[in-house]
One Martini backbone bead per residue (centre of mass of N, CA, C, O) as a GRO file, in nm:
protein
  376
    1UNK     BB    1   6.284   8.699  12.274
    2UNK     BB    2   6.487   8.598  12.035
    3UNK     BB    3   6.598   8.274  11.903
    4UNK     BB    4   6.922   8.123  11.852
    5UNK     BB    5   7.011   7.811  11.716
    6UNK     BB    6   7.294   7.597  11.715
    7UNK     BB    7   7.450   7.391  11.458
    8UNK     BB    8   7.752   7.237  11.468
    9UNK     BB    9   8.048   7.111  11.347
   10UNK     BB   10   8.192   7.184  11.623
   11UNK     BB   11   8.316   7.227  11.917
   12UNK     BB   12   8.290   7.487  12.149
   13UNK     BB   13   8.560   7.396  12.312
   14UNK     BB   14   8.697   7.297  12.010
   15UNK     BB   15   8.706   7.485  11.757
   16UNK     BB   16   8.685   7.536  11.452
   17UNK     BB   17   8.744   7.806  11.269
   18UNK     BB   18   8.457   7.817  11.140
   19UNK     BB   19   8.301   7.816  11.407
   20UNK     BB   20   8.425   8.063  11.537
   21UNK     BB   21   8.381   8.275  11.304
   22UNK     BB   22   8.072   8.219  11.210
   23UNK     BB   23   7.959   8.213  11.530
   24UNK     BB   24   8.096   8.266  11.814
   25UNK     BB   25   8.194   8.567  11.755
   26UNK     BB   26   7.879   8.673  11.728
   27UNK     BB   27   7.725   8.647  12.000
   28UNK     BB   28   7.758   8.929  12.139
   29UNK     BB   29   7.602   9.078  11.904
   30UNK     BB   30   7.336   8.929  11.937
   31UNK     BB   31   7.278   9.021  12.223
   32UNK     BB   32   7.279   9.327  12.159
   33UNK     BB   33   7.029   9.276  11.945
   34UNK     BB   34   6.823   9.071  12.123
   35UNK     BB   35   6.940   8.787  12.134
   36UNK     BB   36   6.915   8.453  12.188
   37UNK     BB   37   7.132   8.172  12.275
   38UNK     BB   38   7.207   7.833  12.148
   39UNK     BB   39   7.257   7.476  12.171
   40UNK     BB   40   7.162   7.173  11.962
   41UNK     BB   41   7.461   7.118  11.829
   42UNK     BB   42   7.768   6.966  11.994
   43UNK     BB   43   8.018   6.810  11.888
   44UNK     BB   44   8.308   6.640  11.955
   45UNK     BB   45   8.333   6.607  11.636
   46UNK     BB   46   8.402   6.680  11.322
   47UNK     BB   47   8.116   6.668  11.083
   48UNK     BB   48   7.940   6.726  10.784
   49UNK     BB   49   7.760   6.430  10.802
   50UNK     BB   50   7.558   6.398  11.041
   51UNK     BB   51   7.388   6.259  11.308
   52UNK     BB   52   7.128   6.458  11.463
   53UNK     BB   53   6.870   6.339  11.529
   54UNK     BB   54   6.674   6.538  11.764
   55UNK     BB   55   6.711   6.840  11.679
   56UNK     BB   56   6.422   6.944  11.637
   57UNK     BB   57   6.320   6.885  11.926
   58UNK     BB   58   6.523   7.068  12.069
   59UNK     BB   59   6.446   7.334  11.928
   60UNK     BB   60   6.149   7.331  12.022
   61UNK     BB   61   6.209   7.314  12.329
   62UNK     BB   62   6.393   7.588  12.302
   63UNK     BB   63   6.235   7.805  12.136
   64UNK     BB   64   6.312   7.844  11.847
   65UNK     BB   65   6.321   8.068  11.568
   66UNK     BB   66   6.622   7.986  11.477
   67UNK     BB   67   6.837   7.773  11.275
   68UNK     BB   68   7.188   7.722  11.265
   69UNK     BB   69   7.380   7.562  11.003
   70UNK     BB   70   7.717   7.471  11.041
   71UNK     BB   71   7.818   7.295  10.757
   72UNK     BB   72   7.591   7.103  10.774
   73UNK     BB   73   7.482   6.794  10.610
   74UNK     BB   74   7.242   6.589  10.473
   75UNK     BB   75   7.000   6.372  10.548
   76UNK     BB   76   6.958   6.437  10.854
   77UNK     BB   77   6.942   6.743  10.820
   78UNK     BB   78   6.704   6.756  10.618
   79UNK     BB   79   6.498   6.628  10.808
   80UNK     BB   80   6.512   6.854  11.022
   81UNK     BB   81   6.430   7.088  10.839
   82UNK     BB   82   6.146   6.978  10.772
   83UNK     BB   83   6.042   6.977  11.066
   84UNK     BB   84   6.082   7.280  11.121
   85UNK     BB   85   5.907   7.389  10.895
   86UNK     BB   86   5.640   7.254  10.995
   87UNK     BB   87   5.676   7.440  11.277
   88UNK     BB   88   5.795   7.741  11.194
   89UNK     BB   89   6.107   7.711  11.172
   90UNK     BB   90   6.381   7.862  11.096
   91UNK     BB   91   6.655   7.839  10.846
   92UNK     BB   92   7.025   7.846  10.840
   93UNK     BB   93   7.283   7.823  10.610
   94UNK     BB   94   7.641   7.771  10.681
   95UNK     BB   95   7.907   7.831  10.435
   96UNK     BB   96   8.261   7.820  10.293
   97UNK     BB   97   8.327   7.544  10.064
   98UNK     BB   98   8.028   7.468   9.944
   99UNK     BB   99   7.806   7.305   9.712
  100UNK     BB  100   7.443   7.297   9.814
  101UNK     BB  101   7.143   7.311   9.670
  102UNK     BB  102   6.963   7.150   9.866
  103UNK     BB  103   7.009   7.326  10.119
  104UNK     BB  104   6.920   7.594   9.998
  105UNK     BB  105   6.625   7.498   9.928
  106UNK     BB  106   6.543   7.405  10.230
  107UNK     BB  107   6.612   7.678  10.330
  108UNK     BB  108   6.565   8.023  10.400
  109UNK     BB  109   6.888   8.061  10.425
  110UNK     BB  110   7.219   8.158  10.300
  111UNK     BB  111   7.566   8.146  10.400
  112UNK     BB  112   7.851   8.302  10.261
  113UNK     BB  113   8.197   8.424  10.209
  114UNK     BB  114   8.152   8.464   9.890
  115UNK     BB  115   8.068   8.562   9.576
  116UNK     BB  116   8.180   8.316   9.426
  117UNK     BB  117   8.023   8.097   9.576
  118UNK     BB  118   7.747   8.203   9.500
  119UNK     BB  119   7.790   8.173   9.178
  120UNK     BB  120   7.788   7.841   9.186
  121UNK     BB  121   7.501   7.842   9.207
  122UNK     BB  122   7.202   7.825   9.127
  123UNK     BB  123   7.038   8.083   8.991
  124UNK     BB  124   6.748   8.035   9.139
  125UNK     BB  125   6.907   8.056   9.443
  126UNK     BB  126   7.068   8.331   9.492
  127UNK     BB  127   6.848   8.500   9.651
  128UNK     BB  128   6.913   8.308   9.921
  129UNK     BB  129   7.208   8.427   9.911
  130UNK     BB  130   7.458   8.535  10.148
  131UNK     BB  131   7.719   8.761  10.241
  132UNK     BB  132   7.962   8.662  10.496
  133UNK     BB  133   8.240   8.742  10.624
  134UNK     BB  134   8.530   8.710  10.767
  135UNK     BB  135   8.625   8.817  11.070
  136UNK     BB  136   8.835   9.010  11.241
  137UNK     BB  137   8.974   8.917  11.552
  138UNK     BB  138   9.254   9.123  11.591
  139UNK     BB  139   9.268   9.454  11.528
  140UNK     BB  140   9.502   9.553  11.733
  141UNK     BB  141   9.692   9.402  11.573
  142UNK     BB  142  10.042   9.457  11.476
  143UNK     BB  143  10.315   9.530  11.353
  144UNK     BB  144  10.650   9.570  11.401
  145UNK     BB  145  10.805   9.878  11.374
  146UNK     BB  146  11.111   9.790  11.403
  147UNK     BB  147  11.142   9.645  11.122
  148UNK     BB  148  11.174   9.929  10.962
  149UNK     BB  149  11.476   9.993  11.111
  150UNK     BB  150  11.638   9.811  10.952
  151UNK     BB  151  11.864   9.711  10.758
  152UNK     BB  152  11.860   9.648  10.423
  153UNK     BB  153  12.057   9.383  10.448
  154UNK     BB  154  11.866   9.231  10.594
  155UNK     BB  155  11.697   8.964  10.668
  156UNK     BB  156  11.389   8.859  10.557
  157UNK     BB  157  11.042   8.799  10.666
  158UNK     BB  158  10.819   8.534  10.579
  159UNK     BB  159  10.473   8.453  10.615
  160UNK     BB  160  10.298   8.130  10.646
  161UNK     BB  161   9.957   8.035  10.655
  162UNK     BB  162   9.826   7.710  10.756
  163UNK     BB  163   9.612   7.407  10.779
  164UNK     BB  164   9.874   7.253  10.712
  165UNK     BB  165  10.149   7.036  10.616
  166UNK     BB  166  10.368   7.251  10.463
  167UNK     BB  167  10.680   7.176  10.309
  168UNK     BB  168  10.619   7.285  10.024
  169UNK     BB  169  10.656   7.553   9.821
  170UNK     BB  170  10.469   7.701   9.615
  171UNK     BB  171  10.610   7.774   9.290
  172UNK     BB  172  10.909   7.881   9.429
  173UNK     BB  173  11.002   7.669   9.675
  174UNK     BB  174  11.238   7.885   9.753
  175UNK     BB  175  11.396   8.126   9.891
  176UNK     BB  176  11.520   8.403   9.820
  177UNK     BB  177  11.755   8.609   9.843
  178UNK     BB  178  11.722   8.752  10.171
  179UNK     BB  179  11.520   8.518  10.266
  180UNK     BB  180  11.268   8.409  10.493
  181UNK     BB  181  11.058   8.123  10.589
  182UNK     BB  182  10.751   8.086  10.773
  183UNK     BB  183  10.566   7.797  10.865
  184UNK     BB  184  10.228   7.791  10.979
  185UNK     BB  185  10.111   7.472  11.102
  186UNK     BB  186  10.041   7.117  11.110
  187UNK     BB  187  10.273   7.070  11.331
  188UNK     BB  188  10.472   6.945  11.533
  189UNK     BB  189  10.618   7.003  11.807
  190UNK     BB  190  10.951   7.089  11.878
  191UNK     BB  191  10.946   6.913  12.160
  192UNK     BB  192  10.876   6.661  11.938
  193UNK     BB  193  11.092   6.501  11.744
  194UNK     BB  194  10.956   6.225  11.678
  195UNK     BB  195  10.700   6.342  11.556
  196UNK     BB  196  10.843   6.498  11.334
  197UNK     BB  197  10.975   6.257  11.197
  198UNK     BB  198  10.713   6.103  11.133
  199UNK     BB  199  10.576   6.327  10.970
  200UNK     BB  200  10.795   6.348  10.753
  201UNK     BB  201  10.781   6.054  10.658
  202UNK     BB  202  10.486   6.062  10.571
  203UNK     BB  203  10.507   6.294  10.366
  204UNK     BB  204  10.717   6.153  10.181
  205UNK     BB  205  10.543   5.895  10.117
  206UNK     BB  206  10.308   6.083   9.968
  207UNK     BB  207  10.511   6.195   9.773
  208UNK     BB  208  10.608   6.253   9.425
  209UNK     BB  209  10.832   6.489   9.543
  210UNK     BB  210  11.073   6.411   9.746
  211UNK     BB  211  11.322   6.588   9.685
  212UNK     BB  212  11.183   6.864   9.710
  213UNK     BB  213  11.079   6.823   9.999
  214UNK     BB  214  11.348   6.759  10.137
  215UNK     BB  215  11.480   7.028  10.063
  216UNK     BB  216  11.278   7.201  10.225
  217UNK     BB  217  11.315   7.069  10.507
  218UNK     BB  218  11.647   7.143  10.494
  219UNK     BB  219  11.621   7.435  10.468
  220UNK     BB  220  11.769   7.714  10.627
  221UNK     BB  221  11.516   7.929  10.529
  222UNK     BB  222  11.311   7.717  10.663
  223UNK     BB  223  11.035   7.729  10.887
  224UNK     BB  224  10.858   7.515  11.127
  225UNK     BB  225  10.539   7.586  11.284
  226UNK     BB  226  10.321   7.541  11.521
  227UNK     BB  227  10.002   7.580  11.551
  228UNK     BB  228   9.841   7.880  11.696
  229UNK     BB  229   9.654   8.144  11.786
  230UNK     BB  230   9.904   8.303  11.906
  231UNK     BB  231  10.133   8.229  11.713
  232UNK     BB  232  10.034   8.370  11.463
  233UNK     BB  233  10.064   8.663  11.576
  234UNK     BB  234  10.358   8.653  11.658
  235UNK     BB  235  10.474   8.589  11.369
  236UNK     BB  236  10.350   8.829  11.219
  237UNK     BB  237  10.469   9.060  11.391
  238UNK     BB  238  10.777   8.940  11.313
  239UNK     BB  239  10.722   9.031  11.020
  240UNK     BB  240  10.742   9.174  10.688
  241UNK     BB  241  10.562   8.954  10.542
  242UNK     BB  242  10.308   8.805  10.345
  243UNK     BB  243  10.221   8.469  10.223
  244UNK     BB  244  10.009   8.309   9.938
  245UNK     BB  245  10.068   8.022   9.806
  246UNK     BB  246   9.892   7.854   9.536
  247UNK     BB  247   9.800   7.543   9.419
  248UNK     BB  248   9.654   7.544   9.084
  249UNK     BB  249   9.682   7.238   8.969
  250UNK     BB  250   9.442   7.150   9.099
  251UNK     BB  251   9.156   6.990   9.058
  252UNK     BB  252   8.854   6.885   9.057
  253UNK     BB  253   8.646   6.719   9.243
  254UNK     BB  254   8.422   6.505   9.299
  255UNK     BB  255   8.124   6.698   9.280
  256UNK     BB  256   8.279   6.959   9.193
  257UNK     BB  257   8.294   7.258   9.006
  258UNK     BB  258   8.562   7.326   9.167
  259UNK     BB  259   8.837   7.379   9.308
  260UNK     BB  260   8.917   7.438   9.635
  261UNK     BB  261   9.099   7.697   9.594
  262UNK     BB  262   8.863   7.878   9.466
  263UNK     BB  263   8.683   7.881   9.761
  264UNK     BB  264   8.846   8.048   9.924
  265UNK     BB  265   8.885   8.260  10.155
  266UNK     BB  266   9.010   8.583  10.286
  267UNK     BB  267   9.126   8.532  10.574
  268UNK     BB  268   9.440   8.528  10.547
  269UNK     BB  269   9.462   8.798  10.410
  270UNK     BB  270   9.316   8.984  10.624
  271UNK     BB  271   9.497   8.911  10.856
  272UNK     BB  272   9.758   9.036  10.737
  273UNK     BB  273   9.652   9.318  10.659
  274UNK     BB  274   9.560   9.398  10.952
  275UNK     BB  275   9.874   9.393  11.048
  276UNK     BB  276  10.035   9.559  10.814
  277UNK     BB  277  10.096   9.363  10.574
  278UNK     BB  278  10.248   9.282  10.306
  279UNK     BB  279  10.115   9.093  10.022
  280UNK     BB  280  10.166   8.778   9.865
  281UNK     BB  281   9.943   8.641   9.612
  282UNK     BB  282   9.742   8.439   9.472
  283UNK     BB  283   9.500   8.451   9.206
  284UNK     BB  284   9.211   8.440   9.364
  285UNK     BB  285   8.897   8.543   9.389
  286UNK     BB  286   8.906   8.657   9.690
  287UNK     BB  287   9.173   8.825   9.645
  288UNK     BB  288   9.093   8.997   9.395
  289UNK     BB  289   8.869   9.160   9.567
  290UNK     BB  290   9.107   9.313   9.753
  291UNK     BB  291   9.348   9.341   9.565
  292UNK     BB  292   9.568   9.607   9.466
  293UNK     BB  293   9.800   9.598   9.255
  294UNK     BB  294  10.069   9.777   9.410
  295UNK     BB  295   9.914   9.900   9.671
  296UNK     BB  296   9.794   9.659   9.898
  297UNK     BB  297   9.944   9.450   9.704
  298UNK     BB  298  10.017   9.121   9.566
  299UNK     BB  299   9.995   8.944   9.251
  300UNK     BB  300  10.108   8.600   9.189
  301UNK     BB  301  10.171   8.343   8.947
  302UNK     BB  302  10.462   8.316   8.887
  303UNK     BB  303  10.783   8.277   8.963
  304UNK     BB  304  10.865   8.559   8.856
  305UNK     BB  305  10.656   8.719   9.008
  306UNK     BB  306  10.760   8.648   9.290
  307UNK     BB  307  11.048   8.759   9.262
  308UNK     BB  308  10.963   9.052   9.201
  309UNK     BB  309  10.811   9.101   9.471
  310UNK     BB  310  11.037   9.041   9.663
  311UNK     BB  311  11.224   9.262   9.556
  312UNK     BB  312  11.038   9.509   9.609
  313UNK     BB  313  11.012   9.436   9.936
  314UNK     BB  314  11.300   9.542  10.023
  315UNK     BB  315  11.159   9.805  10.049
  316UNK     BB  316  11.077   9.988  10.317
  317UNK     BB  317  10.874  10.196  10.205
  318UNK     BB  318  10.685   9.994  10.065
  319UNK     BB  319  10.613   9.825  10.310
  320UNK     BB  320  10.484  10.055  10.470
  321UNK     BB  321  10.275  10.160  10.264
  322UNK     BB  322  10.133   9.887  10.197
  323UNK     BB  323  10.058   9.810  10.490
  324UNK     BB  324   9.876  10.054  10.547
  325UNK     BB  325   9.675  10.001  10.315
  326UNK     BB  326   9.590   9.723  10.401
  327UNK     BB  327   9.468   9.794  10.675
  328UNK     BB  328   9.264  10.006  10.566
  329UNK     BB  329   9.102   9.814  10.376
  330UNK     BB  330   8.994   9.588  10.616
  331UNK     BB  331   8.902   9.677  10.902
  332UNK     BB  332   8.599   9.752  10.841
  333UNK     BB  333   8.473   9.551  10.624
  334UNK     BB  334   8.610   9.293  10.817
  335UNK     BB  335   8.465   9.322  11.063
  336UNK     BB  336   8.280   9.180  11.304
  337UNK     BB  337   8.062   9.396  11.323
  338UNK     BB  338   7.984   9.399  11.020
  339UNK     BB  339   7.920   9.094  10.998
  340UNK     BB  340   7.699   9.091  11.213
  341UNK     BB  341   7.502   9.271  11.060
  342UNK     BB  342   7.469   9.074  10.821
  343UNK     BB  343   7.372   8.833  10.984
  344UNK     BB  344   7.120   8.967  11.108
  345UNK     BB  345   6.982   9.026  10.836
  346UNK     BB  346   6.941   8.728  10.766
  347UNK     BB  347   6.776   8.645  11.008
  348UNK     BB  348   6.541   8.845  10.959
  349UNK     BB  349   6.467   8.736  10.678
  350UNK     BB  350   6.394   8.448  10.780
  351UNK     BB  351   6.168   8.540  10.985
  352UNK     BB  352   5.993   8.720  10.754
  353UNK     BB  353   5.991   8.528  10.473
  354UNK     BB  354   5.778   8.339  10.632
  355UNK     BB  355   5.542   8.147  10.730
  356UNK     BB  356   5.400   8.049  11.025
  357UNK     BB  357   5.364   7.780  11.209
  358UNK     BB  358   5.321   7.562  11.426
  359UNK     BB  359   5.379   7.512  11.781
  360UNK     BB  360   5.512   7.346  12.012
  361UNK     BB  361   5.522   7.268  12.316
  362UNK     BB  362   5.697   7.268  12.576
  363UNK     BB  363   6.002   7.077  12.648
  364UNK     BB  364   6.226   6.851  12.737
  365UNK     BB  365   6.535   6.833  12.637
  366UNK     BB  366   6.748   6.651  12.503
  367UNK     BB  367   7.053   6.560  12.512
  368UNK     BB  368   7.363   6.683  12.404
  369UNK     BB  369   7.619   6.591  12.240
  370UNK     BB  370   7.883   6.751  12.405
  371UNK     BB  371   7.656   6.916  12.582
  372UNK     BB  372   7.555   7.153  12.881
  373UNK     BB  373   7.521   7.437  12.727
  374UNK     BB  374   7.493   7.749  12.650
  375UNK     BB  375   7.627   8.043  12.500
  376UNK     BB  376   7.518   8.241  12.735
   0.00000   0.00000   0.00000
């Protein structure tokens, strides 16, 4: 039986979303395909450029055929990759939002989440880069059908899911008449008012647009909810539409070819579409590849675009029709099963695409920081 050993960005016991989606969710499908899996690096805290120590020795003692490096990079990781290559162990680099040509060149194959991210790498390396999208995690979940039976005059609910504490809504600022917006993000729990007050004070102190942010914080039609994996689905299910406004004014950071918003995956979009929600989203590359404007969702660039889309989606029939098309668009192409097939194809290409070198004899692996078991 072939073995895949994972070196993770974050702890398998409290995984970051990228760790869960890119690796841990795929493990059952890897087992079904005849692979054995284990962890050779399972850090207590997420860090993209860790000191991985004797990762290569652990992988060799673990009899790994291929090591998957989930989003980690840097000097220590590259040294481990070189040691594994010398021993004939294949390596696969898995990344969702970063261009690192050195890691792509050092490993046998690279997995990215979008075609756009692949296109940002050096042209001579792109044949080594494969696209595996984020898989939809709960395909059985869908919008509450009762919301389509409410009176047309009822206030409608738009949900915004974010990984940050987003207090001010990008582009359109405040909800238009007849709409409420719920932001589910990294906010303190509502049962801890002092923490909420401190978080709000910190956010205001960091903002150059304090009045606008304060107005959003106090707006009666904007609600801020603490993120949680179950909370996200509960709030989406009880919403009428999903929205993803992206602040595209931010420029590229030092050392990056494009701004971070441009390399975002389609994960939030497909999450909402899979729930059967019509979505209004800013036109970034990964969303433009999925949304057919006016059919299975809306793409809105300016404030007026957003207001026009909000107005159109007051129509119950359009929300129902667009939501059904959205769900149909993404359920199969972005299913975990389909992405697992793509992932396995990359693993097989890494295993067969290079000559195998000598392998060290089995040995007792050193303990892995933060881990005491395999994923199996």
